[in-house]
C-alpha positions in Angstrom: 1.8 22.7 61.8 4.2 24.4 59.7 6.9 23.1 57.3 9.1 24.9 55.2 11.8 24.0 52.9 13.7 25.9 50.1 14.3 24.5 46.8 17.9 23.8 47.2 17.2 21.6 50.3 14.9 19.2 48.7 16.8 15.9 48.7 18.5 16.3 51.9 16.1 14.5 53.8 13.9 17.4 55.0 11.5 17.4 52.3 7.9 19.0 52.9 6.5 15.2 53.1 9.1 14.0 55.6 8.5 17.2 57.6 4.5 16.6 57.7 4.9 12.8 58.6 7.3 13.5 61.5 4.8 16.3 62.7 2.0 14.1 62.5 3.5 11.1 63.9 4.5 13.2 67.0 1.1 15.0 67.4 -0.3 11.4 67.4 2.1 10.4 70.2 1.5 13.1 72.2 -2.6 13.2 71.6 -2.3 16.7 70.2 -5.5 17.8 68.1 -4.7 19.4 64.3 -7.2 21.8 64.2 -6.1 22.7 60.7 -5.6 19.6 58.5 -4.2 21.8 55.7 -0.6 22.1 56.0 1.0 25.3 55.9 3.7 24.3 53.8 6.1 26.8 52.2 8.5 26.5 49.8 10.3 29.8 50.5 14.4 30.1 51.6 13.9 33.9 52.6 15.1 34.4 56.1 12.4 37.2 57.2 8.7 36.5 57.9 7.6 39.3 55.8 8.9 37.5 52.7 7.1 34.2 53.7 3.5 34.5 53.0 2.4 31.3 54.5 3.8 32.0 58.0 1.8 35.4 57.7 -1.2 33.5 57.0 -0.6 31.7 60.3 -0.1 34.8 62.3 -3.4 36.2 60.9 -5.2 33.0 61.5 -4.2 33.0 65.1 -4.9 36.9 65.6 -8.8 36.2 64.2 -8.8 32.8 66.6 -7.8 33.5 69.8 -7.7 31.1 72.2 -8.2 28.5 69.8 -4.6 27.8 68.8 -2.2 26.4 71.8 0.9 25.5 69.9 2.6 26.1 66.4 5.1 23.0 65.6 7.7 22.6 63.2 10.6 20.2 62.9 13.7 22.1 63.5 14.3 25.9 64.4 15.9 26.7 61.1 12.5 25.7 59.5 10.8 28.3 61.7 13.4 31.0 61.2 17.1 31.8 60.7 17.0 35.5 61.7 17.2 35.8 65.3 15.7 39.4 65.7 12.7 39.0 63.5 12.5 35.3 65.3 12.3 36.9 68.6 9.8 39.4 67.9 7.4 36.8 66.2 8.1 34.6 69.3 7.0 37.4 71.6 3.6 38.0 69.7 2.9 34.2 69.7 3.8 33.8 73.5 1.6 37.1 74.1 -1.2 35.2 72.3 -1.1 32.1 74.4 0.7 30.1 71.6 3.7 27.9 72.1 6.0 27.9 69.2 8.4 24.9 69.3 10.7 22.5 67.3 9.5 18.7 68.0 13.4 17.7 67.4 14.9 20.9 69.6 11.9 21.8 72.0 12.3 24.9 74.2 11.0 25.1 77.8 9.1 28.4 77.6 8.4 28.0 81.4 12.2 28.5 82.3 13.7 31.9 82.4 16.7 30.6 80.3 14.7 30.2 77.2 16.0 33.3 75.4 19.6 32.1 75.6 18.6 28.8 74.6 16.8 29.9 71.5 19.7 32.2 70.7 22.1 29.0 71.1 19.9 27.1 68.8 20.3 30.0 66.3 23.9 30.5 66.6 24.3 26.6 66.6 22.2 26.4 63.5 22.9 29.5 61.4 25.6 29.5 58.7 26.1 31.6 55.6 25.7 29.5 52.4 26.2 26.4 54.6 24.3 23.6 56.2 22.9 24.1 59.5 24.4 22.1 62.4 21.0 20.4 63.0 20.5 19.6 59.3 24.0 17.9 59.2 23.3 16.1 62.6 20.1 15.0 60.8 21.7 13.8 57.8 24.5 12.1 60.1 21.8 10.5 62.1 20.2 8.9 58.9 23.7 8.0 57.8 24.2 6.2 61.2 20.9 4.4 60.9 22.1 2.8 57.7 25.4 2.2 59.3 23.8 0.2 62.2 21.1 -1.9 60.4 22.6 -4.9 61.9 23.6 -4.3 65.7 23.7 -7.5 67.8 21.3 -7.5 70.2 19.0 -5.2 68.4 16.5 -5.3 65.4 15.2 -2.9 63.1 11.3 -2.1 62.7 10.4 -0.1 59.5 7.5 2.4 60.6 7.3 4.4 57.4 8.7 4.9 54.0 11.2 7.4 55.5 11.5 5.9 59.2 12.8 2.9 60.8 12.7 2.4 64.7 15.3 0.2 66.6 14.3 -2.1 69.2 15.6 -4.7 71.4 15.7 -8.4 70.3 14.9 -10.1 73.3 16.3 -13.4 71.7 20.1 -12.1 71.3 20.2 -9.1 73.9 20.4 -11.5 76.8 23.6 -13.1 75.1 25.0 -9.4 74.4 24.5 -8.6 78.1 25.8 -11.8 79.5 28.9 -11.0 77.3 29.7 -7.6 78.5 29.2 -8.6 82.1 32.0 -11.3 81.7 34.3 -9.1 80.3 33.6 -6.3 82.7 34.8 -8.8 85.6 38.2 -9.0 83.9 38.7 -12.8 84.6 38.7 -14.2 81.4 40.0 -12.8 78.4 37.8 -11.4 75.9 38.8 -13.7 73.1 38.2 -16.6 75.3 34.6 -15.2 76.4 33.7 -14.9 72.8 34.8 -18.8 72.0 32.9 -19.7 75.0 29.8 -18.4 73.9 30.3 -19.8 70.5 30.3 -23.2 71.9 26.8 -22.5 73.6 25.7 -21.7 69.8 25.8 -18.0 69.9 28.8 -17.1 67.7 30.1 -13.6 67.0 33.0 -12.9 64.8 35.9 -11.8 66.3 36.5 -8.5 64.8 32.8 -7.5 65.2 33.0 -8.6 68.7 35.7 -6.6 70.0 33.9 -3.6 67.8 30.7 -4.5 69.7 32.5 -3.8 72.9 33.5 -0.5 72.0 29.9 0.6 70.7 28.4 3.2 72.5 25.2 2.3 70.7 24.5 -0.3 73.5 24.1 2.4 76.6 22.0 4.4 74.2 24.4 6.7 72.4 24.4 7.7 68.8 27.8 8.7 67.2 27.7 11.9 65.3 30.8 11.9 62.5 33.2 14.6 62.2 32.2 17.2 59.6 34.1 19.9 58.1 36.5 20.1 60.9 34.1 19.6 63.8 34.9 16.6 65.9 32.7 13.5 66.0 30.7 13.7 68.9 27.9 11.4 70.8 24.4 12.2 71.6 21.4 10.3 73.4 19.7 8.2 70.7 15.9 7.3 70.6 16.8 3.5 71.2 16.7 2.0 74.7 20.2 0.7 76.2 20.7 -2.9 76.9 24.1 -2.2 78.9 24.4 0.1 81.8 27.2 2.8 81.8 29.0 1.1 84.6 29.6 -1.9 83.1 30.0 -0.5 79.7 33.1 1.7 81.2 34.5 -1.3 83.0 34.7 -3.2 79.8 36.4 -0.1 78.2 39.1 -0.2 81.1 39.5 -4.0 80.8 40.4 -3.5 77.0 42.7 -0.6 77.8 44.4 -3.1 80.2 43.7 0.0 83.0 42.5 -2.8 85.5 45.2 -4.9 87.1 43.7 -5.2 90.5 41.6 -8.5 89.5 43.9 -11.4 89.4 43.0 -13.8 86.6 41.9 -17.4 87.4 44.3 -20.4 85.9 43.5 -24.1 86.9 46.0 -25.3 89.5 48.7 -27.7 87.6 48.4 -31.1 88.0 52.0 -32.5 88.5 50.8 -35.8 86.4 50.1 -33.7 83.5 53.0 -31.0 83.5 53.4 -31.6 79.5 49.8 -30.7 79.1 49.4 -28.1 76.5 53.0 -28.3 75.4 52.5 -31.6 73.3 50.8 -31.9 70.2 48.6 -34.2 68.6 50.6 -36.2 65.7 47.3 -36.3 63.5 45.8 -33.0 63.7 48.5 -30.7 65.1 46.0 -29.9 68.2 47.6 -29.3 71.7 47.2 -32.5 74.0 45.1 -32.0 77.2 44.7 -34.5 79.7 42.3 -35.7 82.6 42.2 -38.4 85.4 39.9 -41.2 85.0 38.2 -43.7 87.5 38.2 -47.7 86.6 39.1 -51.3 87.2 39.4 -50.0 91.1 41.8 -47.3 90.7 42.6 -43.8 88.8 44.1 -43.4 85.8 45.3 -40.2 84.2 45.6 -39.8 80.5 46.9 -37.6 77.6 44.5 -37.0 74.9 44.0 -34.7 71.8 41.9 -31.5 72.9 40.1 -32.1 69.2 39.3 -35.8 69.1 40.1 -38.5 71.7 40.5 -41.0 69.0 43.5 -39.7 67.7 45.4 -40.1 70.5 45.3 -41.2 74.0 48.0 -42.5 76.2 48.8 -43.2 79.7 50.1 -40.0 81.6 52.9 -42.2 83.3 54.3 -43.8 80.4 54.3 -40.3 78.6 55.9 -38.7 81.4 59.0 -41.4 81.8 59.7 -41.0 78.2 60.0 -37.6 78.3 62.4 -37.6 81.2 64.3 -40.4 79.3 64.5 -38.2 76.5 65.8 -35.1 78.1 68.4 -37.3 79.9 69.8 -38.0 76.4 70.1 -34.8 75.2 73.8 -33.2 74.9 75.0 -30.1 73.5 77.2 -30.0 70.6 81.0 -29.3 70.7 80.3 -25.6 69.1 77.9 -24.9 71.9 80.6 -26.3 74.6 83.4 -24.5 73.1 81.1 -21.4 73.0 80.5 -22.2 76.9 83.9 -22.5 77.8 85.0 -19.2 76.3 82.3 -17.6 78.2 83.4 -18.9 81.5 87.1 -17.7 80.3 85.8 -14.1 79.9 83.9 -14.2 83.3 86.9 -15.4 85.1 89.1 -12.9 83.6 86.5 -10.1 84.6 86.5 -11.6 88.2 90.2 -11.7 88.2 90.7 -8.2 87.2 88.1 -6.8 89.6 90.0 -8.8 92.3 93.3 -7.2 91.5 91.9 -3.8 91.6 90.3 -4.6 95.0 93.5 -5.5 96.4 95.5 -2.8 95.3 93.1 -0.3 96.9 93.4 -2.1 100.0 97.2 -2.3 100.1 97.2 1.8 99.3 94.7 2.0 102.2 97.1 -0.2 104.4 100.1 1.7 103.7 98.3 4.8 104.7 97.4 3.5 108.1 101.2 2.2 108.2 102.4 5.7 107.6 100.2 7.4 110.1 101.4 4.9 112.8 104.9 5.6 112.2 104.3 9.4 112.3 102.6 8.7 115.6 105.5 6.8 117.2 108.3 9.4 115.7 106.2 12.3 117.4 106.2 10.5 120.9 109.6 9.3 121.0 110.7 12.9 120.1 108.1 14.1 122.9 105.6 16.0 120.9 102.9 13.5 122.2 102.6 12.7 126.0 101.6 9.0 126.9 97.7 9.1 127.0 97.7 11.1 123.6 99.9 8.3 122.1 97.6 5.4 123.5 94.6 7.2 122.2 96.1 7.5 118.5 
């Protein structure tokens, strides 16, 4: 295992202790045997291998102990080298000796013919003069994201060590999140109504948090890398397990964007005996009145009542509807409205008269033209310029 950090990077979340901890954890997970428990720690920022005594010590150890070393592991490729030329020469020597050098956070497949191109891409992506590498920036953003997503509905954070936490699915709340996404994806009920429906079941999420949750790609296993120094934000695959499949997630996005209009919304049939439901309000609390039909005393009876508390008001629908009809029958417009309506009718009548006069004038002009043609034909016939057959045809 090889760790390196320059003095000005000690506070960037990539210290020697952090690198060692992550490398040891990785080796334990993979079942690798660390043959030299004395870590190869190097506090040097030089780009070339010649000016780094620790990496030279590693190469000397490998040369003297052929076939004993299988892998040389480091955290990131920029920890190994930022100079593509010297890195390539050193890599060739290692591979020739049967040693696979690799970064555990950006591994290369040396069995593939494309690994030189991928290595060059890694170096080009991470090398910058006097600036933080893209991979270091990503790791910093990843750490920031872990802070920002400490409370994700459906997940829980489990601390593994001082420098690392692990996100796991919360089996108690994840089923509610999955059910919410599926309901919104159906595009039958509005998201706000679905949120309230689950709140009545005991799982309440604030409306703003609920809408943010529906947009969050964290639930399909993605991590957002924020924009940095002109570079746009992008998403990478996270190490946590997704609880929403991508098909359901993107159906939800289409629903929120209003792009899915093929599925009709379901609504209850209007009860003709309760046509004032939702239009009347409770005089006690101001909530809308609802209604229902109940059976009793050998018959069925329909009532309006407060949707918040039936004790506030409960009245027979038949009586309410009759009062409403009687009330509307008494409504009369005031004189100002009647005068305005009368003036509007006069204007419409004048417009129609003007249009009729224009139409009459046009028809009269057309009639005059036709009459002139008939007179002309008769004159030509009398003068002998037309035969009887031509005259009849015309």
